[in-house]
C-alpha positions as CSV (number, residue, x, y, z in Angstrom):
1,M,0.1,-0.1,0.1
2,I,2.8,2.7,0.8
3,A,4.6,1.9,-2.7
4,A,1.1,2.3,-4.5
5,N,0.8,5.5,-2.7
6,L,4.1,6.8,-3.1
7,K,3.6,6.0,-7.0
8,R,0.9,8.2,-7.1
9,I,2.7,11.1,-5.5
10,A,6.1,10.5,-7.7
11,P,5.2,13.1,-10.2
12,W,4.9,15.7,-7.5
13,L,8.0,14.4,-5.2
14,A,10.1,14.8,-9.0
15,V,8.6,18.1,-9.0
16,A,10.3,18.9,-5.9
17,A,13.3,17.7,-6.7
18,A,13.5,19.3,-9.8
19,I,13.4,22.6,-7.9
20,V,16.0,21.4,-5.1
21,V,18.6,20.6,-7.6
22,L,17.7,23.8,-9.7
23,D,17.9,26.1,-6.6
24,Q,21.2,24.2,-5.5
25,V,23.0,24.7,-8.7
26,T,21.8,28.7,-9.4
27,K,22.7,29.2,-5.6
28,G,26.3,27.4,-6.2
29,A,26.8,29.3,-9.4
30,I,26.3,32.5,-7.8
31,S,28.1,31.9,-4.8
32,A,30.7,30.9,-7.0
33,G,30.9,34.2,-9.0
34,L,30.0,36.7,-6.7
35,R,31.4,38.4,-3.3
36,P,28.7,39.1,-0.7
37,G,27.2,41.9,-1.7
38,E,28.6,42.2,-5.1
39,V,25.9,43.6,-7.4
40,R,26.3,42.6,-11.0
41,E,23.8,44.9,-13.3
42,V,21.7,42.7,-15.7
43,T,18.9,44.9,-16.8
44,S,17.9,48.4,-15.9
45,F,15.5,46.6,-13.2
46,F,17.2,43.4,-12.4
47,N,20.7,42.9,-10.6
48,L,22.2,39.6,-9.7
49,V,23.4,40.0,-5.8
50,L,25.0,37.8,-3.3
51,V,23.0,37.9,-0.3
52,Y,22.9,35.5,3.1
53,N,19.7,35.8,4.9
54,R,19.6,34.3,8.3
55,G,15.9,34.9,8.7
56,A,12.7,33.9,7.0
57,A,10.6,35.6,4.3
58,F,11.4,39.5,3.8
59,S,14.7,38.4,6.3
60,F,12.1,38.3,8.9
61,L,14.2,37.6,12.4
62,S,17.4,37.9,10.4
63,D,19.0,39.7,13.4
64,A,17.6,37.4,16.3
65,G,21.1,35.9,17.1
66,G,20.9,32.6,15.6
67,W,18.3,30.6,17.5
68,Q,16.0,31.4,14.4
69,R,18.4,28.8,12.4
70,A,16.8,25.8,14.7
71,L,13.1,27.3,14.3
72,F,13.1,27.5,10.8
73,I,14.6,24.2,10.3
74,G,11.6,22.7,12.5
75,V,9.1,24.5,10.7
76,A,10.2,23.4,7.8
77,A,10.3,19.7,8.6
78,V,6.6,20.3,10.0
79,A,5.5,21.5,6.7
80,V,7.4,18.7,4.5
81,A,5.4,16.4,6.7
82,V,2.0,18.3,6.3
83,I,2.7,18.6,2.5
84,V,3.4,14.9,1.7
85,M,0.5,13.9,4.0
86,L,-1.8,16.1,1.9
87,L,0.0,15.1,-1.2
88,L,-0.9,11.4,-0.2
89,R,-4.6,12.4,0.8
90,H,-5.0,14.0,-2.6
91,P,-3.2,12.6,-5.5
92,Q,-5.9,13.1,-7.8
93,E,-6.2,17.1,-7.7
94,Q,-3.7,17.8,-10.3
95,L,-3.7,21.4,-9.5
96,F,-3.4,21.4,-5.7
97,C,-0.4,18.7,-5.7
98,A,1.3,21.0,-8.3
99,G,1.3,23.6,-6.0
100,L,2.2,21.4,-3.2
101,G,5.1,20.1,-5.3
102,L,6.6,23.7,-6.0
103,I,6.3,24.7,-2.1
104,L,7.8,21.2,-1.1
105,G,10.8,22.1,-3.6
106,G,11.2,25.2,-2.3
107,A,11.1,24.5,0.9
108,L,13.5,21.7,0.7
109,G,15.9,24.3,-1.2
110,N,15.8,26.8,1.3
111,V,16.5,24.3,4.2
112,C,19.4,22.5,2.3
113,D,21.0,26.1,2.6
114,R,20.0,26.3,6.6
115,V,21.2,23.0,7.5
116,V,24.7,23.2,5.6
117,L,25.3,26.7,5.6
118,G,23.3,28.4,8.2
119,H,21.8,30.9,6.2
120,V,19.9,31.0,2.9
121,V,21.6,32.1,-0.2
122,D,19.7,34.7,-2.3
123,F,20.3,36.3,-5.6
124,L,17.7,37.9,-7.6
125,D,17.1,41.7,-7.3
126,F,14.4,43.5,-8.9
127,H,14.3,47.2,-8.7
128,A,12.3,50.1,-10.2
129,F,12.3,53.8,-9.7
130,G,14.6,53.6,-6.6
131,W,12.8,50.6,-5.1
132,H,14.3,47.5,-4.4
133,F,12.1,44.5,-4.0
134,W,13.5,42.0,-1.4
135,V,16.2,39.9,-2.6
136,F,15.4,36.3,-3.2
137,N,16.0,32.9,-5.1
138,L,14.4,30.2,-7.2
139,A,13.2,28.4,-4.3
140,D,11.3,31.3,-2.7
141,S,9.9,31.9,-6.3
142,A,8.7,28.2,-6.6
143,I,6.9,28.6,-3.0
144,T,5.2,31.9,-4.2
145,A,4.3,30.2,-7.8
146,G,3.0,27.2,-5.5
147,A,0.9,29.4,-3.3
148,G,-0.5,31.0,-6.4
149,L,-1.7,27.5,-7.8
150,L,-3.2,26.7,-4.2
151,I,-5.1,29.9,-4.4
152,L,-6.4,29.3,-7.7
153,D,-7.2,25.8,-6.7
154,G,-9.3,27.0,-4.1
155,L,-11.0,29.4,-6.2
156,L,-12.4,26.8,-8.6
157,P,-15.2,24.7,-8.3
158,S,-14.5,21.4,-6.9
159,K,-15.6,19.3,-9.9
160,A,-12.8,21.6,-12.1
161,R,-10.3,20.9,-9.5
162,Q,-10.1,16.9,-10.0
163,K,-9.8,17.7,-13.7
164,S,-6.8,20.4,-14.0
């Protein structure tokens, strides 16, 4: 029974694994090519910049003194368990599972950084009219896209969700 359940969610686990690999490869490439804080202009509205984030989203708790690392790793572990449980319970809901797969991959990509490095590597810097959006990475993008799919899934009628 466990093997059958894992087979049903294998595509979503593969999505998550692909996100983790892409995230870690891009973070490695940026870390090898830039010094911390170095800015490389790509376009008039986009830079690459190497930033280490010890906090959560939008650098929340980044100056907390170190205890937040264990907290964020623990939160990620709980999130991974909940996501896998939801995938196992709703494998027929493709849009819902796609969203969960993206969130799972993003969470695992960032938790890899926290476990190995003690911080998350961010490098995508969008800006306009003197305002910079918070620097982020591919894992963050996957989490955001996954959340968007979950919102969309929640807005669709239940019959349409299972056919998506």
